[in-house]
Biopython code that builds the backbone (N, CA, C, O; Angstrom):
import numpy as np
from Bio.PDB.StructureBuilder import StructureBuilder

atoms = [
    (1, "MET", "N", (-31.245, -47.170, -41.225)),
    (1, "MET", "CA", (-30.612, -48.405, -41.646)),
    (1, "MET", "C", (-29.326, -48.058, -42.399)),
    (1, "MET", "O", (-29.311, -47.169, -43.250)),
    (2, "ALA", "N", (-28.273, -48.759, -42.077)),
    (2, "ALA", "CA", (-26.970, -48.509, -42.707)),
    (2, "ALA", "C", (-26.962, -49.070, -44.120)),
    (2, "ALA", "O", (-27.582, -50.091, -44.417)),
    (3, "SER", "N", (-26.249, -48.378, -44.961)),
    (3, "SER", "CA", (-26.079, -48.817, -46.343)),
    (3, "SER", "C", (-25.274, -50.116, -46.362)),
    (3, "SER", "O", (-24.358, -50.276, -45.555)),
    (4, "PRO", "N", (-25.598, -51.061, -47.277)),
    (4, "PRO", "CA", (-24.858, -52.322, -47.328)),
    (4, "PRO", "C", (-23.402, -52.134, -47.733)),
    (4, "PRO", "O", (-22.589, -53.035, -47.526)),
    (5, "ASP", "N", (-23.052, -50.975, -48.308)),
    (5, "ASP", "CA", (-21.675, -50.701, -48.719)),
    (5, "ASP", "C", (-20.786, -50.342, -47.537)),
    (5, "ASP", "O", (-19.562, -50.439, -47.629)),
    (6, "ARG", "N", (-21.373, -49.939, -46.459)),
    (6, "ARG", "CA", (-20.599, -49.457, -45.315)),
    (6, "ARG", "C", (-20.201, -50.616, -44.402)),
    (6, "ARG", "O", (-20.962, -51.556, -44.174)),
    (7, "THR", "N", (-18.991, -50.507, -43.899)),
    (7, "THR", "CA", (-18.478, -51.488, -42.952)),
    (7, "THR", "C", (-18.429, -50.825, -41.582)),
    (7, "THR", "O", (-17.983, -49.685, -41.448)),
    (8, "ALA", "N", (-18.883, -51.538, -40.580)),
    (8, "ALA", "CA", (-18.836, -50.996, -39.228)),
    (8, "ALA", "C", (-17.379, -50.883, -38.790)),
    (8, "ALA", "O", (-16.591, -51.811, -38.973)),
    (9, "VAL", "N", (-17.036, -49.753, -38.219)),
    (9, "VAL", "CA", (-15.683, -49.517, -37.746)),
    (9, "VAL", "C", (-15.622, -49.860, -36.265)),
    (9, "VAL", "O", (-16.421, -49.381, -35.461)),
    (10, "GLN", "N", (-14.657, -50.700, -35.931)),
    (10, "GLN", "CA", (-14.470, -51.064, -34.527)),
    (10, "GLN", "C", (-13.673, -49.956, -33.843)),
    (10, "GLN", "O", (-12.808, -49.339, -34.464)),
    (11, "PRO", "N", (-13.957, -49.707, -32.586)),
    (11, "PRO", "CA", (-13.183, -48.682, -31.882)),
    (11, "PRO", "C", (-11.722, -49.115, -31.763)),
    (11, "PRO", "O", (-11.430, -50.295, -31.567)),
    (12, "TRP", "N", (-10.820, -48.162, -31.881)),
    (12, "TRP", "CA", (-9.390, -48.432, -31.794)),
    (12, "TRP", "C", (-9.020, -48.617, -30.328)),
    (12, "TRP", "O", (-9.297, -47.754, -29.494)),
    (13, "ASP", "N", (-8.408, -49.722, -30.030)),
    (13, "ASP", "CA", (-8.006, -50.043, -28.660)),
    (13, "ASP", "C", (-6.606, -49.484, -28.418)),
    (13, "ASP", "O", (-5.610, -50.148, -28.706)),
    (14, "THR", "N", (-6.534, -48.283, -27.898)),
    (14, "THR", "CA", (-5.242, -47.628, -27.708)),
    (14, "THR", "C", (-4.391, -48.336, -26.656)),
    (14, "THR", "O", (-3.164, -48.341, -26.750)),
    (15, "GLU", "N", (-5.033, -48.928, -25.667)),
    (15, "GLU", "CA", (-4.269, -49.664, -24.644)),
    (15, "GLU", "C", (-3.594, -50.880, -25.256)),
    (15, "GLU", "O", (-2.431, -51.157, -24.963)),
    (16, "LEU", "N", (-4.310, -51.607, -26.102)),
    (16, "LEU", "CA", (-3.719, -52.762, -26.783)),
    (16, "LEU", "C", (-2.599, -52.311, -27.707)),
    (16, "LEU", "O", (-1.545, -52.943, -27.761)),
    (17, "ALA", "N", (-2.820, -51.227, -28.431)),
    (17, "ALA", "CA", (-1.795, -50.717, -29.344)),
    (17, "ALA", "C", (-0.530, -50.362, -28.574)),
    (17, "ALA", "O", (0.572, -50.696, -29.008)),
    (18, "ALA", "N", (-0.674, -49.696, -27.449)),
    (18, "ALA", "CA", (0.489, -49.328, -26.636)),
    (18, "ALA", "C", (1.184, -50.572, -26.093)),
    (18, "ALA", "O", (2.413, -50.632, -26.054)),
    (19, "GLN", "N", (0.409, -51.554, -25.678)),
    (19, "GLN", "CA", (0.972, -52.804, -25.158)),
    (19, "GLN", "C", (1.761, -53.527, -26.250)),
    (19, "GLN", "O", (2.870, -54.000, -25.999)),
    (20, "LEU", "N", (1.205, -53.616, -27.450)),
    (20, "LEU", "CA", (1.890, -54.290, -28.554)),
    (20, "LEU", "C", (3.193, -53.575, -28.918)),
    (20, "LEU", "O", (4.213, -54.221, -29.159)),
    (21, "ALA", "N", (3.155, -52.251, -28.957)),
    (21, "ALA", "CA", (4.361, -51.481, -29.277)),
    (21, "ALA", "C", (5.419, -51.671, -28.201)),
    (21, "ALA", "O", (6.599, -51.837, -28.510)),
    (22, "ALA", "N", (5.005, -51.648, -26.945)),
    (22, "ALA", "CA", (5.950, -51.845, -25.841)),
    (22, "ALA", "C", (6.571, -53.242, -25.897)),
    (22, "ALA", "O", (7.770, -53.399, -25.670)),
    (23, "GLU", "N", (5.761, -54.248, -26.197)),
    (23, "GLU", "CA", (6.273, -55.615, -26.302)),
    (23, "GLU", "C", (7.276, -55.739, -27.449)),
    (23, "GLU", "O", (8.300, -56.407, -27.306)),
    (24, "ALA", "N", (6.992, -55.105, -28.573)),
    (24, "ALA", "CA", (7.910, -55.144, -29.717)),
    (24, "ALA", "C", (9.235, -54.490, -29.352)),
    (24, "ALA", "O", (10.299, -55.028, -29.659)),
    (25, "LEU", "N", (9.177, -53.342, -28.704)),
    (25, "LEU", "CA", (10.394, -52.639, -28.320)),
    (25, "LEU", "C", (11.183, -53.418, -27.270)),
    (25, "LEU", "O", (12.408, -53.498, -27.350)),
    (26, "ARG", "N", (10.493, -53.990, -26.292)),
    (26, "ARG", "CA", (11.178, -54.802, -25.275)),
    (26, "ARG", "C", (11.850, -56.013, -25.908)),
    (26, "ARG", "O", (12.998, -56.321, -25.590)),
    (27, "TRP", "N", (11.148, -56.701, -26.799)),
    (27, "TRP", "CA", (11.709, -57.882, -27.454)),
    (27, "TRP", "C", (12.967, -57.511, -28.222)),
    (27, "TRP", "O", (13.993, -58.184, -28.121)),
    (28, "LEU", "N", (12.878, -56.441, -28.984)),
    (28, "LEU", "CA", (14.026, -56.019, -29.779)),
    (28, "LEU", "C", (15.183, -55.605, -28.863)),
    (28, "LEU", "O", (16.328, -55.992, -29.100)),
    (29, "GLY", "N", (14.894, -54.833, -27.835)),
    (29, "GLY", "CA", (15.933, -54.381, -26.911)),
    (29, "GLY", "C", (16.577, -55.520, -26.132)),
    (29, "GLY", "O", (17.775, -55.476, -25.850)),
    (30, "ARG", "N", (15.813, -56.517, -25.789)),
    (30, "ARG", "CA", (16.326, -57.659, -25.025)),
    (30, "ARG", "C", (17.158, -58.587, -25.909)),
    (30, "ARG", "O", (18.197, -59.085, -25.476)),
    (31, "ASN", "N", (16.714, -58.819, -27.133)),
    (31, "ASN", "CA", (17.362, -59.802, -27.989)),
    (31, "ASN", "C", (18.360, -59.212, -28.982)),
    (31, "ASN", "O", (19.351, -59.858, -29.325)),
    (32, "TYR", "N", (18.108, -58.015, -29.433)),
    (32, "TYR", "CA", (18.943, -57.388, -30.460)),
    (32, "TYR", "C", (19.133, -55.902, -30.151)),
    (32, "TYR", "O", (18.704, -55.050, -30.929)),
    (33, "PRO", "N", (19.774, -55.584, -29.022)),
    (33, "PRO", "CA", (19.864, -54.183, -28.611)),
    (33, "PRO", "C", (20.559, -53.276, -29.620)),
    (33, "PRO", "O", (20.285, -52.077, -29.668)),
    (34, "GLU", "N", (21.451, -53.837, -30.423)),
    (34, "GLU", "CA", (22.133, -53.020, -31.429)),
    (34, "GLU", "C", (21.142, -52.462, -32.457)),
    (34, "GLU", "O", (21.404, -51.429, -33.072)),
    (35, "GLY", "N", (20.034, -53.126, -32.639)),
    (35, "GLY", "CA", (19.078, -52.712, -33.658)),
    (35, "GLY", "C", (18.046, -51.705, -33.201)),
    (35, "GLY", "O", (17.306, -51.162, -34.021)),
    (36, "VAL", "N", (17.983, -51.445, -31.903)),
    (36, "VAL", "CA", (16.919, -50.591, -31.367)),
    (36, "VAL", "C", (16.969, -49.166, -31.896)),
    (36, "VAL", "O", (15.925, -48.558, -32.135)),
    (37, "THR", "N", (18.154, -48.632, -32.080)),
    (37, "THR", "CA", (18.269, -47.232, -32.503)),
    (37, "THR", "C", (18.587, -47.088, -33.988)),
    (37, "THR", "O", (18.920, -45.996, -34.448)),
    (38, "ALA", "N", (18.488, -48.161, -34.725)),
    (38, "ALA", "CA", (18.836, -48.135, -36.150)),
    (38, "ALA", "C", (17.906, -47.214, -36.928)),
    (38, "ALA", "O", (16.691, -47.215, -36.730)),
    (39, "GLU", "N", (18.498, -46.440, -37.804)),
    (39, "GLU", "CA", (17.727, -45.513, -38.654)),
    (39, "GLU", "C", (16.756, -46.267, -39.560)),
    (39, "GLU", "O", (15.706, -45.740, -39.926)),
    (40, "VAL", "N", (17.109, -47.500, -39.918)),
    (40, "VAL", "CA", (16.248, -48.277, -40.821)),
    (40, "VAL", "C", (14.887, -48.585, -40.194)),
    (40, "VAL", "O", (13.965, -49.002, -40.895)),
    (41, "LEU", "N", (14.755, -48.388, -38.904)),
    (41, "LEU", "CA", (13.472, -48.641, -38.232)),
    (41, "LEU", "C", (12.456, -47.529, -38.470)),
    (41, "LEU", "O", (11.252, -47.730, -38.308)),
    (42, "ARG", "N", (12.947, -46.364, -38.853)),
    (42, "ARG", "CA", (12.063, -45.199, -38.979)),
    (42, "ARG", "C", (10.855, -45.467, -39.867)),
    (42, "ARG", "O", (9.733, -45.115, -39.502)),
    (43, "GLU", "N", (11.065, -46.084, -41.022)),
    (43, "GLU", "CA", (9.934, -46.309, -41.933)),
    (43, "GLU", "C", (8.878, -47.206, -41.295)),
    (43, "GLU", "O", (7.687, -47.037, -41.557)),
    (44, "HIS", "N", (9.298, -48.158, -40.461)),
    (44, "HIS", "CA", (8.337, -49.045, -39.810)),
    (44, "HIS", "C", (7.637, -48.344, -38.648)),
    (44, "HIS", "O", (6.462, -48.595, -38.381)),
    (45, "GLU", "N", (8.361, -47.469, -37.962)),
    (45, "GLU", "CA", (7.734, -46.654, -36.924)),
    (45, "GLU", "C", (6.662, -45.758, -37.540)),
    (45, "GLU", "O", (5.568, -45.613, -36.995)),
    (46, "GLU", "N", (6.993, -45.164, -38.679)),
    (46, "GLU", "CA", (6.040, -44.299, -39.368)),
    (46, "GLU", "C", (4.839, -45.093, -39.879)),
    (46, "GLU", "O", (3.707, -44.612, -39.830)),
    (47, "ALA", "N", (5.087, -46.310, -40.370)),
    (47, "ALA", "CA", (3.984, -47.158, -40.841)),
    (47, "ALA", "C", (3.069, -47.533, -39.683)),
    (47, "ALA", "O", (1.846, -47.535, -39.827)),
    (48, "ALA", "N", (3.661, -47.850, -38.537)),
    (48, "ALA", "CA", (2.851, -48.196, -37.355)),
    (48, "ALA", "C", (2.038, -46.985, -36.905)),
    (48, "ALA", "O", (0.865, -47.110, -36.556)),
    (49, "HIS", "N", (2.666, -45.827, -36.916)),
    (49, "HIS", "CA", (1.954, -44.611, -36.520)),
    (49, "HIS", "C", (0.786, -44.328, -37.468)),
    (49, "HIS", "O", (-0.315, -44.001, -37.027)),
    (50, "ALA", "N", (1.038, -44.458, -38.770)),
    (50, "ALA", "CA", (-0.026, -44.214, -39.754)),
    (50, "ALA", "C", (-1.177, -45.206, -39.562)),
    (50, "ALA", "O", (-2.348, -44.831, -39.630)),
    (51, "ALA", "N", (-0.833, -46.470, -39.323)),
    (51, "ALA", "CA", (-1.872, -47.481, -39.102)),
    (51, "ALA", "C", (-2.667, -47.168, -37.840)),
    (51, "ALA", "O", (-3.885, -47.339, -37.809)),
    (52, "ALA", "N", (-1.975, -46.710, -36.805)),
    (52, "ALA", "CA", (-2.668, -46.344, -35.564)),
    (52, "ALA", "C", (-3.607, -45.167, -35.796)),
    (52, "ALA", "O", (-4.726, -45.153, -35.283)),
    (53, "MET", "N", (-3.159, -44.190, -36.560)),
    (53, "MET", "CA", (-4.005, -43.028, -36.855)),
    (53, "MET", "C", (-5.238, -43.433, -37.663)),
    (53, "MET", "O", (-6.294, -42.809, -37.558)),
    (54, "ASP", "N", (-5.088, -44.485, -38.471)),
    (54, "ASP", "CA", (-6.217, -44.993, -39.255)),
    (54, "ASP", "C", (-7.029, -46.036, -38.492)),
    (54, "ASP", "O", (-8.029, -46.546, -38.998)),
    (55, "ALA", "N", (-6.591, -46.349, -37.268)),
    (55, "ALA", "CA", (-7.231, -47.381, -36.442)),
    (55, "ALA", "C", (-7.285, -48.723, -37.172)),
    (55, "ALA", "O", (-8.286, -49.438, -37.117)),
    (56, "ASP", "N", (-6.195, -49.045, -37.852)),
    (56, "ASP", "CA", (-6.104, -50.276, -38.643)),
    (56, "ASP", "C", (-5.205, -51.274, -37.909)),
    (56, "ASP", "O", (-3.983, -51.247, -38.050)),
    (57, "GLU", "N", (-5.827, -52.145, -37.130)),
    (57, "GLU", "CA", (-5.062, -53.070, -36.301)),
    (57, "GLU", "C", (-4.227, -54.041, -37.123)),
    (57, "GLU", "O", (-3.110, -54.379, -36.729)),
    (58, "VAL", "N", (-4.743, -54.490, -38.247)),
    (58, "VAL", "CA", (-3.987, -55.430, -39.089)),
    (58, "VAL", "C", (-2.713, -54.776, -39.592)),
    (58, "VAL", "O", (-1.629, -55.345, -39.460)),
    (59, "ARG", "N", (-2.832, -53.590, -40.165)),
    (59, "ARG", "CA", (-1.641, -52.871, -40.640)),
    (59, "ARG", "C", (-0.704, -52.525, -39.501)),
    (59, "ARG", "O", (0.515, -52.545, -39.674)),
    (60, "TYR", "N", (-1.249, -52.210, -38.346)),
    (60, "TYR", "CA", (-0.446, -51.868, -37.175)),
    (60, "TYR", "C", (0.406, -53.062, -36.752)),
    (60, "TYR", "O", (1.609, -52.929, -36.525)),
    (61, "ARG", "N", (-0.227, -54.224, -36.650)),
    (61, "ARG", "CA", (0.522, -55.434, -36.270)),
    (61, "ARG", "C", (1.569, -55.785, -37.328)),
    (61, "ARG", "O", (2.677, -56.196, -36.985)),
    (62, "GLU", "N", (1.235, -55.629, -38.590)),
    (62, "GLU", "CA", (2.199, -55.897, -39.672)),
    (62, "GLU", "C", (3.395, -54.964, -39.566)),
    (62, "GLU", "O", (4.536, -55.387, -39.753)),
    (63, "ALA", "N", (3.137, -53.697, -39.267)),
    (63, "ALA", "CA", (4.225, -52.722, -39.133)),
    (63, "ALA", "C", (5.119, -53.062, -37.944)),
    (63, "ALA", "O", (6.340, -52.930, -38.031)),
    (64, "LEU", "N", (4.524, -53.497, -36.839)),
    (64, "LEU", "CA", (5.330, -53.888, -35.680)),
    (64, "LEU", "C", (6.170, -55.120, -35.976)),
    (64, "LEU", "O", (7.323, -55.205, -35.553)),
    (65, "ARG", "N", (5.595, -56.080, -36.703)),
    (65, "ARG", "CA", (6.379, -57.271, -37.081)),
    (65, "ARG", "C", (7.543, -56.878, -37.989)),
    (65, "ARG", "O", (8.655, -57.382, -37.827)),
    (66, "ALA", "N", (7.292, -55.985, -38.938)),
    (66, "ALA", "CA", (8.350, -55.522, -39.828)),
    (66, "ALA", "C", (9.411, -54.761, -39.027)),
    (66, "ALA", "O", (10.602, -54.871, -39.318)),
    (67, "TYR", "N", (8.993, -54.005, -38.041)),
    (67, "TYR", "CA", (9.899, -53.274, -37.155)),
    (67, "TYR", "C", (10.837, -54.249, -36.442)),
    (67, "TYR", "O", (12.049, -54.038, -36.401)),
    (68, "MET", "N", (10.270, -55.305, -35.886)),
    (68, "MET", "CA", (11.089, -56.283, -35.164)),
    (68, "MET", "C", (12.034, -57.020, -36.109)),
    (68, "MET", "O", (13.207, -57.210, -35.790)),
    (69, "ARG", "N", (11.529, -57.434, -37.264)),
    (69, "ARG", "CA", (12.381, -58.133, -38.246)),
    (69, "ARG", "C", (13.536, -57.254, -38.701)),
    (69, "ARG", "O", (14.681, -57.701, -38.778)),
    (70, "THR", "N", (13.224, -56.008, -38.998)),
    (70, "THR", "CA", (14.245, -55.086, -39.485)),
    (70, "THR", "C", (15.282, -54.796, -38.409)),
    (70, "THR", "O", (16.479, -54.755, -38.692)),
    (71, "GLY", "N", (14.832, -54.596, -37.185)),
    (71, "GLY", "CA", (15.769, -54.373, -36.079)),
    (71, "GLY", "C", (16.656, -55.579, -35.845)),
    (71, "GLY", "O", (17.854, -55.437, -35.598)),
    (72, "ARG", "N", (16.074, -56.762, -35.920)),
    (72, "ARG", "CA", (16.855, -58.004, -35.775)),
    (72, "ARG", "C", (17.884, -58.112, -36.895)),
    (72, "ARG", "O", (19.056, -58.393, -36.645)),
    (73, "ASP", "N", (17.443, -57.888, -38.121)),
    (73, "ASP", "CA", (18.348, -57.994, -39.264)),
    (73, "ASP", "C", (19.492, -56.986, -39.168)),
    (73, "ASP", "O", (20.637, -57.312, -39.481)),
    (74, "GLU", "N", (19.185, -55.778, -38.741)),
    (74, "GLU", "CA", (20.222, -54.749, -38.600)),
    (74, "GLU", "C", (21.209, -55.131, -37.499)),
    (74, "GLU", "O", (22.417, -54.963, -37.666)),
    (75, "ALA", "N", (20.708, -55.640, -36.382)),
    (75, "ALA", "CA", (21.588, -56.068, -35.284)),
    (75, "ALA", "C", (22.501, -57.200, -35.741)),
    (75, "ALA", "O", (23.690, -57.205, -35.421)),
    (76, "LEU", "N", (21.965, -58.143, -36.474)),
    (76, "LEU", "CA", (22.784, -59.256, -36.972)),
    (76, "LEU", "C", (23.827, -58.756, -37.966)),
    (76, "LEU", "O", (24.952, -59.258, -37.986)),
    (77, "ARG", "N", (23.469, -57.778, -38.788)),
    (77, "ARG", "CA", (24.424, -57.189, -39.726)),
    (77, "ARG", "C", (25.559, -56.520, -38.955)),
    (77, "ARG", "O", (26.729, -56.671, -39.306)),
    (78, "ILE", "N", (25.209, -55.784, -37.909)),
    (78, "ILE", "CA", (26.206, -55.111, -37.070)),
    (78, "ILE", "C", (27.113, -56.163, -36.409)),
    (78, "ILE", "O", (28.333, -56.005, -36.385)),
    (79, "ARG", "N", (26.521, -57.219, -35.884)),
    (79, "ARG", "CA", (27.311, -58.272, -35.231)),
    (79, "ARG", "C", (28.254, -58.946, -36.208)),
    (79, "ARG", "O", (29.408, -59.215, -35.875)),
    (80, "ARG", "N", (27.775, -59.220, -37.406)),
    (80, "ARG", "CA", (28.648, -59.851, -38.417)),
    (80, "ARG", "C", (29.799, -58.927, -38.762)),
    (80, "ARG", "O", (30.931, -59.383, -38.922)),
    (81, "GLY", "N", (29.530, -57.644, -38.879)),
    (81, "GLY", "CA", (30.578, -56.684, -39.180)),
    (81, "GLY", "C", (31.599, -56.605, -38.055)),
    (81, "GLY", "O", (32.799, -56.520, -38.314)),
    (82, "ALA", "N", (31.143, -56.632, -36.821)),
    (82, "ALA", "CA", (32.055, -56.594, -35.681)),
    (82, "ALA", "C", (32.900, -57.862, -35.622)),
    (82, "ALA", "O", (34.086, -57.805, -35.297)),
    (83, "ALA", "N", (32.299, -58.989, -35.931)),
    (83, "ALA", "CA", (33.030, -60.267, -35.908)),
    (83, "ALA", "C", (34.102, -60.322, -36.994)),
    (83, "ALA", "O", (35.191, -60.852, -36.775)),
    (84, "SER", "N", (33.791, -59.776, -38.155)),
    (84, "SER", "CA", (34.753, -59.837, -39.264)),
    (84, "SER", "C", (35.873, -58.810, -39.080)),
    (84, "SER", "O", (36.948, -58.956, -39.662)),
    (85, "ASN", "N", (35.628, -57.776, -38.276)),
    (85, "ASN", "CA", (36.653, -56.756, -38.028)),
    (85, "ASN", "C", (37.457, -57.038, -36.769)),
    (85, "ASN", "O", (38.488, -56.409, -36.533)),
    (86, "GLY", "N", (36.991, -57.975, -35.965)),
    (86, "GLY", "CA", (37.628, -58.176, -34.663)),
    (86, "GLY", "C", (38.471, -59.348, -34.618)),
    (86, "GLY", "O", (39.069, -59.639, -33.583)),
]
sb = StructureBuilder()
sb.init_structure("model")
sb.init_model(0)
sb.init_chain("A")
sb.init_seg("    ")
for serial, (resi, resn, name, xyz) in enumerate(atoms, 1):
    if name == "N":
        sb.init_residue(resn, " ", resi, " ")
    sb.init_atom(name, np.array(xyz, "f"), 0.0, 1.0, " ", f" {name:<3s}", serial, name[0])
structure = sb.get_structure()
C-alpha cells in the first residue's frame, strides 16, 4: 500500500511535449519571425527543458507560453526600432 504522502506520477508524454514545442515554434516563426532567434528566449528554452526533464507538464506549458510571449515582445521591439529608424 502506498503511503498517503506520495503522489502518483503520471508518465511523461514525450509526443505531446514535442507537439507543443513544435506548435510554439511554428506560431512564433509564422507571426513574429524576428523573435525566433532572440537570445532572450534562451531562459525560456532552458525552463522548458528543465520542466520536461522533471516530467512537469504544467511548468512545461508555462515555459512555452513565456517563450512565445517573450519572442513576440522581442519581435515587436525590433519592429518598433526599425520603424523609428526608417
